[in-house]
C-alpha positions as CSV (number, residue, x, y, z in Angstrom):
1,M,-26.2,29.3,2.7
2,F,-26.6,26.6,0.0
3,R,-23.1,27.2,-1.4
4,K,-21.7,27.0,2.1
5,I,-23.4,23.6,2.7
6,L,-22.3,22.4,-0.7
7,F,-18.7,23.2,-0.2
8,T,-18.7,21.7,3.3
9,L,-20.2,18.5,2.0
10,T,-17.7,18.4,-0.9
11,I,-14.8,18.6,1.6
12,I,-16.2,15.9,3.8
13,T,-17.0,13.7,0.8
14,L,-13.6,14.1,-0.7
15,V,-11.9,13.5,2.6
16,S,-14.0,10.4,3.2
17,C,-12.7,9.0,-0.1
18,V,-9.2,8.4,1.2
19,A,-8.0,4.9,2.1
20,L,-8.9,3.5,5.5
21,P,-7.6,3.9,8.2
22,A,-6.4,7.2,6.8
23,A,-10.0,8.3,6.1
24,G,-11.1,7.9,9.7
25,Q,-8.0,9.7,11.0
26,E,-8.5,12.6,8.5
27,I,-12.1,13.1,9.3
28,G,-11.4,12.9,13.0
29,N,-8.6,15.4,12.8
30,D,-10.7,17.9,10.8
31,A,-14.2,17.4,12.2
32,E,-14.0,20.3,14.7
33,V,-12.4,22.6,12.1
34,I,-15.1,21.9,9.6
35,K,-17.8,22.5,12.2
36,E,-16.1,25.8,13.1
37,Y,-16.1,26.8,9.4
38,I,-19.8,26.0,9.1
39,D,-20.7,28.0,12.2
40,S,-18.6,31.0,11.2
41,K,-20.4,34.1,9.9
42,F,-17.6,36.2,8.6
43,D,-15.4,35.7,5.5
44,A,-12.2,36.7,7.3
45,A,-12.8,34.0,9.9
46,K,-13.7,31.5,7.2
47,I,-10.5,32.3,5.4
48,A,-8.4,31.8,8.6
49,I,-10.2,28.5,9.4
50,L,-9.9,27.2,5.8
51,T,-6.3,28.2,5.6
52,T,-5.5,26.2,8.7
53,L,-7.5,23.2,7.4
54,G,-5.7,23.2,4.0
55,K,-2.2,23.6,5.5
56,N,-2.9,20.7,8.0
57,M,-4.3,18.5,5.2
58,I,-1.2,19.1,3.1
59,Q,1.3,18.5,5.9
60,R,-0.3,15.2,6.8
61,R,0.0,14.1,3.2
62,I,3.6,15.2,2.9
63,N,4.4,13.3,6.1
64,A,2.6,10.2,4.9
65,L,4.3,10.4,1.5
66,S,7.7,10.6,3.2
67,T,6.9,7.5,5.1
68,G,5.8,5.8,1.9
69,Q,9.1,6.7,0.3
70,N,11.0,5.1,3.1
71,L,9.0,1.9,2.7
72,L,9.6,2.0,-1.0
73,A,13.3,2.4,-0.6
74,K,13.4,-0.8,1.6
75,A,11.4,-2.8,-1.0
76,R,14.4,-4.5,-2.6
77,L,12.5,-7.3,-4.3
78,V,10.3,-5.1,-6.4
79,S,11.0,-4.0,-10.0
80,E,13.3,-1.0,-10.0
81,D,11.3,0.5,-12.9
82,V,8.1,0.3,-10.9
83,K,9.8,1.8,-7.8
84,N,11.5,4.6,-9.7
85,V,8.3,5.7,-11.5
86,L,6.3,5.8,-8.2
87,N,9.2,7.5,-6.3
88,D,9.3,10.2,-9.0
89,E,5.5,10.6,-8.7
90,I,5.8,11.0,-4.9
91,E,8.7,13.5,-5.2
92,D,6.6,15.6,-7.7
93,T,3.6,15.4,-5.4
94,I,5.6,16.6,-2.3
95,T,7.0,19.5,-4.3
96,N,3.6,20.5,-5.7
97,L,1.8,20.2,-2.3
98,S,4.5,22.3,-0.7
99,T,3.9,25.0,-3.3
100,L,0.2,24.7,-2.8
101,K,0.6,25.0,0.9
102,D,2.4,28.4,0.4
103,S,-0.3,29.5,-2.0
104,I,-3.0,28.6,0.5
105,D,-1.2,30.5,3.2
106,S,-1.2,33.7,1.2
107,E,-4.7,33.4,-0.4
108,E,-7.1,36.2,0.6
109,D,-10.0,35.4,-1.6
110,L,-12.5,32.9,0.0
111,E,-13.7,31.3,-3.3
112,A,-10.2,30.8,-4.6
113,L,-9.2,29.4,-1.2
114,K,-12.1,26.9,-1.4
115,S,-10.9,25.7,-4.8
116,K,-7.4,25.3,-3.6
117,V,-8.4,23.3,-0.5
118,E,-10.6,21.0,-2.7
119,S,-7.7,20.5,-5.0
120,I,-5.6,18.9,-2.2
121,V,-7.7,15.8,-2.6
122,V,-9.0,16.0,-6.2
123,N,-5.7,16.7,-7.9
124,Y,-3.3,14.4,-5.9
125,R,-5.1,11.3,-4.6
126,V,-2.4,10.7,-2.0
127,Y,-4.4,8.3,0.1
128,L,-6.3,6.7,-2.8
129,V,-3.4,6.0,-5.2
130,Q,0.2,6.8,-4.1
131,L,0.2,5.5,-0.5
132,P,-1.6,2.3,-1.3
133,K,0.9,1.7,-4.1
134,A,3.9,2.3,-1.9
135,H,2.6,0.2,1.0
136,G,1.5,-2.6,-1.4
137,L,4.9,-2.8,-3.1
138,A,6.6,-2.9,0.3
139,V,4.3,-5.9,1.3
140,I,5.1,-7.6,-2.0
141,S,8.8,-7.2,-1.3
142,H,8.3,-8.7,2.2
143,Y,6.6,-11.8,0.8
144,R,9.2,-12.2,-1.9
145,T,11.8,-12.3,0.8
146,I,9.9,-15.1,2.5
147,S,9.6,-16.9,-0.8
148,T,13.4,-16.7,-1.3
149,K,14.0,-18.2,2.2
150,L,11.6,-21.1,1.5
151,D,13.5,-21.7,-1.8
152,E,16.7,-21.9,0.2
153,I,15.1,-24.5,2.5
154,I,13.9,-26.5,-0.5
155,E,17.4,-26.6,-2.0
156,K,18.9,-27.9,1.2
157,L,16.2,-30.5,1.7
158,S,16.4,-31.6,-2.0
159,D,20.2,-32.0,-1.6
160,K,19.8,-34.1,1.5
161,V,17.1,-36.3,-0.1
162,D,19.3,-36.9,-3.2
163,E,22.4,-37.5,-1.1
164,L,20.9,-40.0,1.3
165,G,18.4,-41.6,-1.1
166,L,15.5,-40.8,1.2
167,S,11.8,-40.0,0.4
168,D,9.8,-36.9,1.1
169,E,6.7,-38.4,-0.5
170,G,6.3,-35.5,-3.0
171,A,6.0,-32.8,-0.3
172,I,8.9,-30.8,-1.7
173,E,7.4,-30.7,-5.2
174,D,4.1,-29.6,-3.7
175,A,5.9,-26.8,-1.8
176,K,7.6,-25.7,-5.1
177,A,4.3,-25.5,-6.9
178,L,2.8,-23.4,-4.1
179,I,5.8,-21.0,-4.1
180,S,5.5,-20.7,-7.9
181,S,1.8,-19.9,-7.5
182,A,2.7,-17.2,-4.9
183,S,5.3,-15.7,-7.1
184,S,2.9,-15.4,-10.0
185,K,0.3,-13.7,-7.8
186,L,2.8,-11.3,-6.4
187,K,3.9,-10.3,-10.0
188,Q,0.2,-9.8,-11.0
189,A,-0.3,-7.6,-7.9
190,E,2.8,-5.6,-8.7
191,D,1.4,-5.0,-12.3
192,K,-1.9,-3.9,-10.9
193,F,-0.2,-1.4,-8.5
194,E,1.7,-0.1,-11.5
195,E,-1.5,0.5,-13.4
196,M,-3.0,2.7,-10.7
197,Q,-3.2,6.3,-11.9
198,I,-4.1,9.6,-10.1
199,E,-6.2,10.6,-13.1
200,W,-8.5,7.5,-12.7
201,P,-9.4,7.2,-9.0
202,A,-12.3,4.8,-9.4
203,Q,-10.1,2.4,-11.5
204,A,-7.3,2.8,-9.0
205,T,-9.6,1.7,-6.2
206,T,-10.6,-1.4,-8.1
207,L,-6.9,-2.2,-9.0
208,N,-5.9,-1.7,-5.4
209,L,-8.5,-4.2,-4.1
210,E,-7.6,-6.7,-6.8
211,A,-3.9,-6.4,-6.0
212,R,-4.5,-6.9,-2.3
213,E,-6.6,-10.0,-3.0
214,L,-3.7,-11.4,-5.0
215,I,-1.3,-10.6,-2.1
216,I,-3.6,-12.4,0.3
217,G,-3.7,-15.4,-2.0
218,A,0.1,-15.3,-2.2
219,K,0.4,-15.2,1.5
220,G,-1.9,-18.3,1.8
221,D,0.3,-20.1,-0.8
222,L,3.5,-19.4,1.1
223,H,1.9,-20.5,4.4
224,E,0.8,-23.8,2.7
225,A,4.3,-24.2,1.2
226,F,5.8,-23.8,4.7
227,I,3.4,-26.5,6.0
228,K,4.5,-28.8,3.1
229,L,8.1,-28.3,3.9
230,K,7.5,-29.3,7.5
231,E,5.7,-32.3,6.2
232,A,8.7,-33.0,3.9
233,I,11.1,-32.9,6.9
234,S,8.9,-35.2,8.8
235,N,8.7,-37.7,5.9
236,I,12.5,-37.5,5.4
237,Q,13.0,-38.3,9.1
238,E,10.6,-41.2,8.9
239,S,12.3,-42.5,5.7
240,A,15.7,-42.3,7.4
241,E,14.4,-44.2,10.5
242,T,12.8,-46.9,8.3
243,E,16.2,-47.4,6.5
244,E,17.9,-47.7,9.9
245,D,15.4,-50.3,11.1
246,E,15.8,-52.3,7.9
247,E,19.6,-52.3,8.4
């Protein structure tokens, strides 16, 4: 009885370690199956229940990893080296999980089956490491795209200011500084995602949180830069109107 409770708690604890909202979804999907496993009195029934649980856990991870790969492929403004390393990790994980799924399906020993189901979480850290990295890099690429568009606006405004001899009252330079700050934070976030390793889940969690804080900071900088550019446009218009009145 004690070993049954210990194993059940281990599965629930491991499942609950995955990244939210994946954790809630995972526990919600498996709660009834876990209860059925606890209530079952025969090894044959336990094996059947655990086999279904393990195969479903693996398939959800494979599906999520495939989605992560698609996001990664679209992240054009992320270092190719970083993307390639993560993509290779995901490919290896999908292959290994598929092999483990077949092994679970054919396993007839309950203790061995328990170990294999536990390994789905312990050995791969799909929700804790690989998916946060893929999603995080996709977000970084998105904000770098915004940064590039703001740079294009700055270039056009600067040309107009120089051409007409107008004043933006320093708003353009302020926007440039904010965009530079955002770019620095996005690079730091990318570096932290790169450092996340399956073998060090606790460290990966910390790095993920730090990276996301940097991304939030970069988002704030880009928002402020956009406001500064609106201010620059307003100042340029006022400068042009003043010159017209003086003429």
